[in-house]
C-alpha positions in Angstrom: 168.8 104.5 -19.9 165.5 106.1 -21.1 164.9 109.3 -22.9 162.0 111.7 -22.7 160.3 109.9 -25.6 160.6 106.6 -23.6 163.2 105.2 -26.0 165.5 102.8 -24.1 169.2 102.7 -24.6 171.7 100.2 -23.1 175.4 100.3 -22.9 177.2 97.9 -25.2 179.6 95.6 -23.6 182.4 97.6 -25.2 181.3 100.6 -23.2 179.5 102.9 -25.7 175.8 104.0 -26.0 174.1 103.7 -29.4 171.7 106.7 -29.6 171.1 106.5 -33.3 167.4 105.7 -33.9 166.8 103.4 -36.8 164.4 105.8 -38.6 167.2 108.4 -38.7 169.7 106.1 -40.4 170.4 106.8 -44.0 171.7 103.3 -44.6 172.0 100.0 -42.7 175.6 100.8 -41.8 176.1 104.6 -41.9 179.5 106.2 -41.7 183.0 104.7 -42.1 183.1 100.9 -42.5 185.5 98.5 -40.7 188.2 98.7 -43.4 188.2 102.5 -43.4 188.3 102.7 -39.6 191.3 100.3 -39.6 193.1 102.4 -42.2 192.5 105.6 -40.3 193.7 104.0 -37.1 197.0 102.7 -38.7 197.6 106.1 -40.3 197.0 108.3 -37.3 198.7 105.9 -34.8 201.8 106.2 -37.0 202.0 109.9 -35.9 201.6 111.6 -39.3 199.1 114.0 -37.9 200.6 114.5 -34.5 201.3 118.2 -35.1 197.5 118.6 -35.8 196.5 116.7 -32.7 199.0 118.7 -30.6 197.6 122.0 -31.9 194.1 121.1 -31.1 194.9 119.9 -27.6 197.0 123.0 -27.0 194.4 125.6 -28.1 191.6 123.7 -26.2 193.7 123.8 -23.0 194.3 127.5 -23.5 190.7 128.5 -23.9 189.6 126.3 -20.9 192.3 127.6 -18.5 189.7 128.9 -16.0 187.5 125.8 -16.1 188.1 123.2 -13.4 185.9 120.5 -15.0 185.0 121.5 -18.5 182.6 119.6 -20.7 184.0 118.9 -24.2 182.2 117.3 -27.2 184.1 115.9 -30.2 181.3 116.0 -32.8 182.3 113.5 -35.5 185.1 111.8 -33.6 186.0 109.0 -36.1 188.0 106.3 -34.3 188.9 108.6 -31.4 192.5 109.6 -32.1 191.9 113.3 -31.4 189.5 112.7 -28.6 191.9 110.6 -26.7 194.6 113.3 -27.1 192.2 115.9 -25.8 191.4 113.8 -22.7 195.1 113.1 -22.1 195.8 116.9 -22.2 192.7 117.7 -20.0 192.3 114.8 -17.6 189.7 116.7 -15.5 187.5 117.3 -18.5 184.2 115.5 -19.0 184.6 114.4 -22.6 181.9 113.2 -24.9 182.5 111.9 -28.4 180.0 111.1 -31.1 180.2 109.5 -34.5 177.6 107.9 -36.8 179.8 104.8 -37.5 179.5 101.8 -35.2 182.9 100.4 -36.3 184.5 103.8 -35.5 183.0 104.0 -32.0 184.0 100.4 -31.3 187.5 101.4 -32.2 187.2 104.4 -29.8 186.4 102.1 -26.9 189.7 100.3 -27.4 191.5 103.7 -27.0 189.9 104.8 -23.7 187.3 104.0 -21.1 187.4 107.5 -19.7 185.4 109.1 -22.5 181.7 108.9 -23.1 181.5 107.3 -26.6 178.2 107.7 -28.4 176.8 106.5 -31.7 174.7 109.3 -33.1 174.2 112.1 -35.6 175.7 115.5 -35.4 172.4 116.8 -36.6 170.7 115.4 -33.5 173.2 115.6 -30.7 172.0 113.8 -27.5 173.3 116.5 -25.2 171.3 118.9 -23.0 170.9 122.6 -24.0 173.7 124.9 -22.8 175.7 122.0 -21.4 179.0 122.1 -23.2 182.0 124.4 -22.9 183.7 123.4 -26.2 182.6 121.6 -29.3 185.3 120.3 -31.5 184.6 119.5 -35.2 187.5 117.9 -37.1 186.8 117.4 -40.8 183.2 116.7 -39.9 179.8 118.1 -40.6 178.9 121.5 -39.1 175.4 121.9 -37.8 175.2 125.4 -36.6 171.8 125.2 -35.0 172.6 122.1 -33.0 176.0 123.4 -31.8 174.3 126.7 -30.8 171.9 124.7 -28.7 174.3 122.5 -26.8 177.0 125.2 -26.1 177.0 127.2 -23.0 176.7 131.0 -23.3 180.2 132.2 -24.6 181.1 128.6 -25.3 183.6 127.8 -28.0 183.5 125.9 -31.3 186.8 124.6 -32.8 186.7 123.7 -36.5 189.4 122.0 -38.5 188.9 122.1 -42.3 191.2 121.6 -45.3 193.6 124.5 -46.2 194.0 125.6 -49.8 196.8 123.1 -50.6 195.8 120.2 -48.2 197.3 116.9 -49.4 198.1 118.4 -52.8 200.6 115.7 -53.7 198.0 113.0 -53.1 195.5 114.8 -55.2 198.0 115.4 -58.0 198.8 111.6 -58.0 195.1 110.9 -58.6 193.7 113.6 -60.8 194.7 115.2 -64.1 193.8 118.6 -62.9 193.8 119.8 -59.3 192.3 122.9 -57.8 193.0 124.6 -54.5 190.4 124.1 -51.8 188.2 127.2 -51.3 189.4 128.4 -47.9 186.8 129.8 -45.6 183.9 128.4 -47.4 182.8 126.5 -44.3 182.1 129.9 -42.6 179.8 131.2 -45.3 176.8 129.8 -43.6 177.9 130.8 -40.1 175.0 132.5 -38.2 175.2 135.8 -36.4 175.2 133.9 -33.0 178.8 132.9 -33.6 181.9 135.1 -34.1 185.3 134.1 -35.3 188.0 134.9 -32.8 191.0 133.2 -34.3 192.2 131.6 -37.6 195.4 129.6 -37.9 197.0 127.3 -40.4 198.4 124.0 -39.1 201.0 122.2 -41.3 202.2 118.6 -41.0 204.8 117.2 -43.3 205.3 113.5 -43.6 206.5 110.8 -46.0 204.6 107.6 -46.8 207.0 104.8 -47.8 204.8 102.1 -49.1 201.7 101.6 -51.3 199.9 100.3 -48.2 200.5 103.6 -46.3 199.3 105.6 -49.3 196.1 103.5 -49.5 195.5 104.2 -45.8 195.8 107.9 -46.4 193.4 107.7 -49.3 190.9 105.8 -47.2 190.7 108.8 -44.8 189.7 111.2 -47.5 186.6 111.8 -49.6 188.6 110.9 -52.7 188.3 107.3 -51.6 184.6 107.4 -52.6 185.1 108.9 -56.0 188.3 107.6 -57.4 188.1 105.5 -60.6 189.7 102.1 -61.1 192.3 103.6 -63.3 193.1 106.3 -60.8 193.4 103.8 -58.0 195.7 101.6 -60.1 197.9 104.6 -60.8 198.1 105.4 -57.1 198.8 101.8 -56.2 201.9 101.9 -58.4 203.5 104.5 -56.1 205.7 103.3 -53.3 206.6 106.6 -51.8 204.7 109.9 -51.4 205.9 113.1 -49.7 202.8 114.9 -48.3 201.8 118.1 -46.5 198.7 118.3 -44.5 197.6 122.0 -44.6 194.7 122.5 -42.2 192.8 125.6 -41.3 191.8 125.9 -37.6 189.0 128.2 -36.7 188.0 129.2 -33.1 184.5 130.5 -32.9 182.7 131.8 -29.8 179.0 131.7 -29.2 177.6 135.2 -28.5 176.4 135.3 -24.8 
């Protein structure tokens, strides 16, 4: 495969395309590492976030009712859990999924061979202008200009972001003082080319019954990067944690 700038890209034997140019990498191994991907896979495959996945698949199916073969992009797909659920719900859809982490995309390929798995940056999406019916962004970076470019006129952007009390019990187990997340902050930079057509709170209650499961949840969150040794030790002493995932789902539409 060759792009307009004559860069050549080959499919890896696992089935993905690496479209991340070396000069656009911020580190030698950007994104989640192998251990983080494995933790995320164990946690999600245990079904703790199944209500979240179901809600995303359901609303995507609803807004694409009139499309026979829609094009969907999961921008920042991680290890592919949500992408696979979307493809299962919409088998006729042409689904693309992109993440900057090579270990994550390799894990994606083990989930499905019916999805176009890509290593790349959300800031530099390797999709044509006006080519996509729905962009899904789940706890990932929002690049308004790029999403505007790849979406078709009147296309949709589905965003999932933390609700005010998302994983409050986990945060209380780590920190001395815990504040609510600022709900809606993600929309402060939304350009006039998008409009919000729906907001909804998704809630998933679950119980983790071992220190290993709690560590897997921690590895999925930004707290994993900032937690101190003492805080990690305190968390490791727990063998059960009742949690609630509180997630805000926004549906935006591009102005035609």
